[in-house]
N, C-alpha and C positions, 0 to 999 in steps of 0.2 A: 288454391295460392301457393303461387311457387315460392314465394322470397318474403321474408319478415323481417323488416329492423326496426329499432326503437333506436333515433334521435335525442339529441338534447332539449328541441323544438316541440318533438310529437311522437311520429313512426311514417312509414309507407308498408305496402303489401304491395306485390307485386303480382297480379293477375296474369296476364297473358307475354310471353316472349317468343319473338320470332327472327332469322334474319335483316327482316326489313319493319321491326317495330315493336316496342314493351308497352305494355300499360299498366298503370300501377294507381292506387287511391294512395291520397296522401294525409294524413292530419295532421294538421299543427293547432297545438295548444294555443288557449286565451292569452293574449302578451306576449307571444312568442314571434318567429321569424325566421327565416330558411338565410342561410352565408346568401351574398351578392355574390354573384357566379355568372361563367359562362360555359358555352361547351363548345366545343371546334367539329364535333363530329355527330352534333343529331339536334333538332327542332323539336321545340316543346310547346304541345296543346296542351290548355287546361280547359275544365269544364267543373264551373263550382257548385256543388251538389248541396252544401249546408253551409250556413254562417256569414260570416263578412270579415273583410278585411282590405288591404290595399296591396296591389302588386308596382312594384318599380321595373320601368323598363329603357334603359339606356336614360337615367335620372328622369324619368319620368314618369310618376305616383298616379294612380287612378284606382278608386272606389270598388270593390269586388262586391256578391252577393250571389244567393243563390239564383241559378240559370246562367251568369254573366261567363263567356268564356273568352281564351287567352292565347293568343298566338305569339309563340318567341322563336325568330329567326336562329341558325345557325350562330354563334358569336355574337349573341347580343347579350348583355349584362341584365339580369333580372333577378327577382325576388318578391316575394310572397310574404306579407307578414297579417296574423292574425287581430285584429284593432275588437273582437266583438267580446261578448261574456261567454260565449260558448267556443267549440271544436268546431273549425273551420275546414271543411273536407271536401276535397277536388279530385276529379280523375285527369291520371297524366299520359298522354298517350307521346310517344318517343318515336318520331321518323329519322332512319338516320342509316349509317355506317356502322356505329358502335357502339353500345348504350352500358359498359361498365363504367362505377361508381368511379373510376381515376380521370376520366373527360370530364371532371367538376376541376374548374380553374375556380377557387374561392381570392374573391377577392376583398370582401369585407364579410366579417364575421364574428357573431357575438358570444361564441365558444371556444374563440381561439386554436379553430382547427385549421 
């Protein structure tokens, strides 16, 4: 693991990073959700490994569970919420030209960030 970061909604761990991609495992606690956000320099591809939740992309909400795959294009607004009673775990593969946390534009956030 290259990096680990606790967040108010759960945590993430960076598994691999290169010039062309970054891979994270993301853990969302029950009843929590990440900010409604977009990225200018990267797309994201999510594979739901455990748990259940809802993904919102550009205002359209879809239920997800283990085995679901979600593709998020650059500049698309997106968020995931854990609607279950156990931790929601997914693997995120970022592709693009820049993977820094400062490429997050938050439109709505439960934690005032």
